[in-house]
N, C-alpha and C positions, 0 to 999 in steps of 0.2 A: 727678720728672716724672710726669705722669699717663700711664697706659698708653694705647696707641693703641686705636682702636675695634675691636671684635670684627669678625671677618670676616663680611661679609654673606652670608647663605645664598644658594647658587647657585640654589636652587629652593625658596623658603620654603614649608613645609608640604606640599611634594610628596612623593610616595612612589615610591621606586625599587622594582623588583620583586626579590623573593628568588628565586634560581634554583629551578626546579621540583625539582631533585634534592636540595636542601638540607634541607627540613623532615623531622623525625623521622616516619617512617610510623606511622599510627595514633594520633598525638598531635595533639589539636586546638590551634589557635592560641589565644593569650590576649591580652587587652587589656593594654596597657602605659600606665600613667598615674602621675602623682605630683606632687611639689612640689620646687622648688629652694629651698634655705634657705642663709643665711649668719648665723652667730652667733645661731641661733634665730629669725631674721626671714625671711619669704618674700621671694624676689628676683624681682620683675617684670622683664620684658625680658631675661631670661637666655636664652642660646642652648642648645638641647638637640639633640644629634645621636645617632642610632642607627646603628651599623655592625654588619654581620654579621661575626663573627670569621672570619678566614682568607679574606676576600673583599675584594679591593683596589678594588672599585668605589666609586662615590659613596655617601654615606650612604643608608640605607634610608628614614630620616625626618629632617627638619631643621625644627625648630619653635622658636618664641620663647614663653617663658612669659607667662601672663596677668599682670595687675597684682598678683594674689594669689599669684604664684609657681607656679601650677599649669600642668601640661602634660598632653596626652593624645595618645599616639602611635597610638591605635586598636588594632584587632585585628592581631596580628603572628603569622606562622607559627612553629612550634615548632623553633627553632634557637638557637644560642648567639650572643649579641650583646655588644658593648661599648657602653655608654651613657655619654655625656659631657655635662656642663653647664659653661658658662662665663659670666662677667660681668666687665666691666672692673674691674681692681684686685683681683681675687680669683684664687686658685689653682683651676684647673678641677677638677671632681670626675669621676672615672672609675670605673665599676663594671662587672662582668660580670653579665649576666642570661641565665640558661639557661631558655628557655621550654619545654624538653623535660621539665622537672620539673613535678610536679602542682600546685604552689602558684600561686595567682593573683598577678599582678604589677601590680595597679592601685593600690597605695599606696606607690610607690617614693619614697624621700627621697634627694635628691642634695644633700649638704652641701658648699658651697663654703668653702674655707679662707681664712684671712688670707694675705697674701703674704709668706712668710718669706724668700724670695730671688727675684731677678729675673735674667733674661738679656735682653740687648738688643744691638742693633747695627744694621748696614746690610746688606741683601742686595743683592749686585751681581753683574753678569755678568763674564765673563772679561776684558773690556776695562775693568772698573771702573765701568761705568754702573749706576746704581741700578735695581733691579727693583721696580716698584710693584705693590702688591696681591698679593704672594707670600703663600702660606699658611704659617704657622709653628704647628705643632701638637704637643702632647704625645701620645706613643704613636700618632701618625697619626690621632688621633680629633678633638681639639678644641683650640683655642688662639686665635690672633690673626692679623692680616694686616698686612703692611708698608704704610706710608703712601706717598704719591706720591713721596717721596724714597728709598724702600727701607728706611726705618727701622722698627724694631719693638721691642716690649718685651713679655715674657711672664713671668707669675708661675710659679714652679716649686714642686714638691712637696719635702718634706724628704727623701724617699727617692729611689729611682731615677727619673731623667728621661731619656726617649728622645725627642728632638726631631727632627721631620721638617719639612723645608722643601721646598715645591714651588711651581711657577709654570708657567702655560701656556707651552709652547715651550721649557722648560728641563728638564734631568734633575733628578730628585729627589735630595736629599742628606739625610743623617742625622748627628746628633752627640749 
């Protein structure tokens, strides 16, 4: 079965703000940009999310790659981030990016993997009713969304997988 569509960005291209206390004092922000690849080929239309580590708010940036697989997250404050990319039928890529370091981060390559294993099912409420458009994410960063009947399918990594399921009006759960 083909994987369900990726979760639509809640605010495509928009920028959340990094809390004023978070950036490393005296360290300038850096531009974050790069390309999403799969088997050496650029992936256009991939979703790229930037989350601040240890901050449970919405993503700092949420963009879709251009047809040549490139993305540009703009100038970001000097903090630690988790950067994720996903595309249907591929295992999402997740990396940590620490902008407190001196190195420029404008040539990041996120390599999506083939799908070695999948998890899927139906997300439902306590009464057994399906929950449409629930977010199903690896490491709370990036993944997929349930369809109108609560069904989802997500490619997994071959190593540790921490899956977080959330939906408006419901408690978040992990497995």
